[in-house]
C-alpha positions in Angstrom: 0.0 0.0 0.0 2.8 2.4 0.9 5.5 1.6 -1.7 3.1 1.4 -4.6 3.1 -2.3 -5.2 -0.6 -2.2 -4.5 -1.1 0.9 -6.6 -4.0 -0.6 -8.4 -5.8 -0.8 -5.1 -4.7 2.5 -3.4 -2.5 5.5 -4.2 -2.5 9.2 -3.4 -4.9 10.1 -6.3 -7.4 7.5 -5.1 -7.2 8.7 -1.5 -7.9 12.2 -2.8 -10.9 10.9 -4.8 -12.2 9.1 -1.7 -11.9 12.3 0.3 -13.9 14.3 -2.3 -16.5 11.5 -2.6 -17.0 11.5 1.2 -17.4 15.3 1.2 -19.9 15.1 -1.6 -22.0 12.5 0.2 -21.9 14.3 3.5 -22.5 17.9 2.2 -24.7 17.5 -0.9 -27.8 18.8 0.9 -26.2 22.2 1.6 -27.1 25.3 -0.4 -23.9 27.1 0.3 -20.4 25.6 1.0 -17.1 27.2 1.9 -13.9 25.5 0.7 -10.7 26.6 2.5 -7.5 25.5 0.7 -3.9 26.2 1.6 -0.4 24.9 1.1 1.5 23.2 3.9 5.2 22.4 3.6 6.4 19.0 4.7 9.9 20.0 6.0 12.7 17.5 5.8 15.7 19.7 6.5 18.2 16.9 7.2 17.1 14.6 4.4 19.3 14.2 1.4 18.4 10.9 -0.3 14.6 11.2 -0.6 13.4 10.9 -4.2 12.3 14.2 -5.9 13.4 16.1 -2.8 12.2 19.6 -3.4 12.8 23.0 -1.8 10.5 24.7 0.8 10.8 27.4 3.4 11.2 26.9 7.1 9.4 29.0 9.8 12.2 31.6 9.5 11.8 31.9 5.7 15.1 30.0 4.9 15.1 27.6 2.0 15.4 23.9 3.1 14.6 20.5 1.8 11.0 19.2 1.7 7.8 18.7 -0.2 4.6 20.7 -0.6 1.0 19.7 0.1 -2.2 21.4 -0.9 -5.0 20.6 1.4 -8.7 21.6 1.5 -11.4 21.5 4.1 -15.1 22.3 3.6 -17.5 24.1 5.9 -21.2 23.6 5.6 -23.7 26.5 5.1 -23.9 27.1 8.8 -20.0 27.3 9.0 -20.0 24.7 11.8 -19.3 21.2 10.3 -15.7 20.8 9.1 -14.8 18.1 6.5 -11.4 17.3 5.1 -12.1 17.2 1.4 -8.9 16.9 -0.7 -5.2 16.5 -0.6 -2.5 17.0 -3.3 1.2 16.3 -2.8 3.9 17.9 -5.0 7.6 18.6 -5.4 9.2 21.4 -7.3 11.9 18.9 -8.2 9.7 16.5 -10.1 10.9 15.9 -13.7 7.7 17.5 -15.1 7.7 20.5 -12.9 8.0 23.9 -14.7 7.9 27.1 -12.7 5.8 30.0 -14.0 9.0 32.0 -14.4 10.6 29.3 -16.5 7.5 29.2 -18.7 7.7 32.9 -19.2 11.4 32.6 -20.1 10.6 29.8 -22.5 7.9 31.8 -24.2 10.3 34.8 -24.5 13.1 32.5 -25.7 15.4 33.4 -22.8 16.4 29.9 -21.9 19.9 29.2 -23.3 20.0 25.5 -22.4 18.9 23.8 -25.6 18.2 20.4 -23.9 15.9 22.1 -21.4 14.1 23.9 -24.2 13.5 20.5 -25.9 12.2 19.0 -22.6 9.8 21.9 -22.0 8.6 21.8 -25.6 7.8 18.1 -25.3 6.0 18.5 -22.0 3.9 21.3 -23.3 3.0 19.3 -26.5 2.1 16.3 -24.3 0.3 18.5 -21.8 2.4 16.7 -19.2 3.8 19.5 -17.0 2.8 21.0 -13.7 3.5 23.9 -11.3 1.9 25.4 -8.3 -0.9 27.0 -10.4 -1.8 23.9 -12.5 -2.0 21.8 -9.4 -4.1 24.3 -7.5 -6.5 24.8 -10.4 -7.0 21.0 -10.9 -7.3 20.5 -7.2 -10.1 23.1 -6.9 -11.9 22.1 -10.1 -12.1 18.4 -9.0 -13.9 19.5 -5.8 -16.2 22.1 -7.4 -17.3 19.9 -10.2 -17.9 16.8 -7.9 -20.1 18.9 -5.5 -22.1 20.4 -8.4 -22.8 17.0 -9.9 -24.4 15.9 -6.7 -26.2 19.2 -6.2 -26.3 21.5 -9.3 -27.9 24.3 -7.2 -25.0 24.5 -4.6 -23.2 27.8 -4.3 -19.4 27.5 -3.5 -17.0 30.0 -2.0 -13.3 29.4 -2.1 -11.1 31.1 0.6 -7.4 31.5 0.2 -4.5 33.4 1.8 -2.2 36.0 0.1 -0.5 33.6 -2.3 -3.6 33.5 -4.5 -4.5 37.2 -5.0 -3.5 37.1 -8.7 -5.9 38.0 -11.6 -5.3 34.5 -13.0 -6.7 32.9 -9.9 -9.7 35.3 -9.4 -10.7 34.9 -13.1 -10.4 31.1 -12.8 -12.7 31.0 -9.8 -15.3 33.3 -11.2 -15.2 32.6 -15.0 -14.2 29.0 -15.2 -15.7 27.4 -12.0 -18.4 30.0 -11.7 -17.8 30.1 -7.9 -17.1 32.9 -5.4 -13.8 33.7 -3.9 -12.5 35.5 -0.8 -8.7 36.1 -0.9 -6.4 38.0 1.4 -4.4 40.4 -0.8 -0.7 41.1 -0.5 0.0 44.5 1.0 2.0 45.4 -2.2 -1.2 45.2 -4.3 -1.7 48.5 -6.1 -5.0 50.4 -6.4 -6.2 52.5 -9.3 -5.7 55.7 -7.3 -2.6 57.7 -7.9 -0.5 60.4 -6.3 2.5 62.5 -7.2 5.9 61.3 -5.9 7.4 64.4 -4.2 10.9 63.3 -5.1 10.5 62.3 -8.7 7.4 64.4 -9.5 6.0 61.4 -11.3 2.5 60.0 -10.9 2.5 56.6 -9.1 -0.2 54.3 -8.0 -1.2 54.2 -4.3 -1.1 50.8 -2.5 -4.6 49.4 -2.1 -4.0 49.0 1.6 -3.3 52.8 1.9 -6.0 54.1 -0.6 -9.2 55.9 0.2 -12.2 53.7 0.4 -15.7 54.9 -0.5 -17.5 53.3 2.5 -16.7 53.0 6.1 -18.2 51.5 9.3 -16.9 51.1 12.9 -18.4 48.6 15.3 -17.5 47.5 18.8 -16.4 44.0 19.8 -17.0 43.5 23.5 -14.6 40.6 23.9 -12.0 39.2 21.5 -9.5 36.4 21.6 -6.7 36.2 19.1 -3.9 33.6 19.4 -4.4 33.2 23.1 -4.5 37.0 23.8 -7.7 38.4 25.2 -8.9 41.9 24.4 -12.0 43.9 25.4 -13.8 46.9 23.9 -12.1 46.5 20.5 -13.1 48.8 17.7 -13.4 47.1 14.3 -12.9 49.5 11.4 -14.3 48.1 8.1 -13.9 49.9 4.8 -15.1 48.6 1.5 -15.0 49.6 -2.1 -14.3 48.1 -5.6 -11.0 47.7 -7.4 -10.1 46.8 -10.9 -7.7 44.0 -11.6 -6.8 43.1 -15.2 -9.8 45.2 -16.4 -12.3 43.3 -14.2 -14.0 44.7 -11.1 -13.8 43.0 -7.7 -15.0 44.0 -4.2 -12.3 44.9 -1.6 -12.6 45.0 2.2 -10.1 46.5 4.6 -10.3 45.7 8.3 -8.3 47.2 11.2 -8.7 46.2 14.9 -8.0 48.9 17.4 -7.6 48.3 21.1 -9.3 50.6 23.6 -6.0 52.4 24.2 -6.1 53.5 20.5 -3.3 51.2 19.3 -3.8 48.7 16.5 -3.7 45.0 17.3 -2.0 44.2 14.0 0.7 46.4 12.4 -1.1 46.4 9.0 -4.9 46.2 8.3 -6.3 43.0 6.7 -7.0 43.5 3.0 -9.5 41.1 1.3 -10.5 40.8 -2.4 -13.7 39.0 -3.3 -15.9 38.2 -6.3 -18.9 38.7 -4.0 -20.7 42.0 -4.6 -21.0 44.3 -1.6 -24.1 46.4 -1.4 -24.0 47.3 2.3 -22.0 47.1 5.5 -23.3 43.6 6.4 -22.0 42.2 3.1 -18.5 43.6 3.9 -18.7 42.2 7.4 -19.7 38.8 6.1 -16.7 38.6 3.7 -14.4 39.4 6.7 -16.1 36.7 8.8 -15.8 34.2 6.0 -12.1 34.7 5.8 -11.6 34.4 9.6 -12.7 30.7 9.3 -9.6 30.1 7.3 -7.8 29.5 10.6 -9.6 26.1 10.7 -7.4 24.6 8.0 -4.3 25.8 9.8 -5.6 23.9 12.8 -5.9 20.8 10.7 -2.3 21.1 9.5 -1.1 21.6 13.1 -3.0 18.5 14.2 -1.5 16.4 11.4 2.0 17.5 12.2 1.9 17.6 16.0 -0.3 14.6 16.7 -0.2 12.3 13.7 3.5 13.0 12.9 2.9 14.2 9.3 6.6 15.1 8.8 8.1 12.1 10.5 7.9 9.4 7.8 11.1 7.5 6.9 10.2 6.1 3.4 12.4 7.3 0.6 10.8 6.6 -2.8 8.4 9.2 -4.3 5.4 6.9 -4.6 5.6 5.9 -1.0 6.1 9.5 0.2 2.9 10.7 -1.7 0.9 7.7 -0.4 1.9 8.0 3.2 1.3 11.8 3.3 -2.1 11.3 1.7 -3.0 8.4 4.0 -2.2 10.6 7.0 -4.5 13.3 5.7 -7.2 10.7 5.2 -6.8 9.4 8.8 -6.9 13.0 10.0 -10.3 13.3 8.2 -11.5 10.3 10.2 -10.7 12.0 13.5 -12.6 15.1 12.4 -15.5 12.9 11.4 -15.8 11.4 14.9 -15.6 14.8 16.6 -19.1 14.5 18.1 -18.3 11.1 19.5 -15.2 12.5 21.1 -17.3 14.9 23.0 -20.3 12.7 24.0 -18.9 9.2 24.5 -18.0 8.5 28.1 -15.3 6.0 27.2 -13.6 8.5 24.9 -13.8 11.1 27.7 -12.0 8.7 30.1 -9.3 8.0 27.5 -8.8 11.8 27.2 -8.6 12.1 31.0 -5.6 9.6 30.9 -3.7 12.3 29.0 -4.3 14.9 31.8 -6.5 16.9 29.5 -7.9 19.3 32.2 -11.4 18.5 31.0 -10.7 19.1 27.3 -12.1 16.5 24.9 -10.0 16.9 21.7 -8.4 14.9 18.9 -5.0 15.5 20.5 -5.9 14.3 24.0 -7.8 11.3 22.5 -4.7 10.1 20.6 -2.4 10.8 23.6 -4.8 8.8 25.8 -4.7 5.9 23.3 -0.9 6.0 23.5 -1.0 5.6 27.3 -3.5 2.8 27.0 -1.3 1.0 24.5 1.7 1.4 26.8 -0.3 0.0 29.7 -1.3 -3.0 27.6 2.4 -3.6 26.7 3.4 -3.5 30.4 0.7 -6.0 31.4 1.7 -8.4 28.6 5.4 -8.0 29.6 4.6 -8.9 33.2 2.7 -12.0 32.2 5.2 -13.2 29.6 8.1 -12.9 32.2 6.1 -14.1 35.2 6.9 -10.8 37.1 5.3 -10.7 40.5 3.7 -7.6 41.9 6.6 -7.3 44.4 9.2 -7.5 41.6 7.3 -5.0 39.6 7.3 -2.5 42.6 11.0 -2.9 42.7 11.3 -2.1 39.0 9.1 1.0 39.6 11.4 2.1 42.4 14.4 2.1 40.0 12.3 4.5 37.8 11.5 6.7 40.8 7.8 5.9 40.9 5.6 3.9 43.2 4.8 3.9 46.9 7.4 5.4 49.3 9.5 7.0 46.5 
């Protein structure tokens, strides 16, 4: 199953299809769905011999070895029920990987290596190449089309972070998939407004994040918690307008959170671009609230890495690497499926208590409790197999610094 010898039975593509099928069966009755997709790097900084070992960034932004995953989760129309819906695994060192910059260089005949030119020409003719954009578009299209086959009337909104604020992406969502999009824009994004540079006396465009918006609203948030920090009496400034990107108009929302002492919580306001038309303040606020749910997919990645050991695999060949990463995502989906059982089942609660959970019933504490149970089972078997008496076992505990009188 892992190394590909059973590829006719299971591989990463079939796991992805299974995830999509499950999300379709589970969510086909909804009128509105929200798909949150994001890249998560699988970092292998000390690995050297893994097949197709690519380059990713570590938490400090340095380039290290690793692979890239593209995961998606879906929220139902009430934004409560989370479903892991798709996973793609890729490497920028795969033989058929062509970066967007390399494609531009090829089109403009700037590549001097004739062998590489032949390789790119052949891959383009065979339609057998990929990069971050081609993988993303296919990934999103597979989900969107499957959900619409099951329910042609469903409305879908895709939510992404700053890496997807390009005109190419926005046009793909609106004009090809006929879906909605909410994307956080880069702070370098220009608006159509201009100003005179006092040094050069030339007309330059104003950054969208700094431009004047046509509509504004301020409302008070009584209590707010962000990344473990608690705030009270926070003022939320929401501005909204339209902007033109590649001759097409989109809605834009700018949000700033101000503490009661007048200082901003974040250094820069949040800037969102959307295909959703804004007619009033509530529409702008809804776009902001939709984006805030994007944190849920970050929570999924953290769960997979911290609890399921997503980055700790030891296999080396590319087929096995893709399969084991995908299987891990599939297993993570199972734990999210049984979320209600984790909360209500008394046995599950007791297992979580084993992990000193302080009353919290979560996926993390459930798995930690299972580890402790498994360890206890191994200890009991060890005692039976070696005919260890209770007295002898107490002596063993004493060496470890545990037990009565220690």
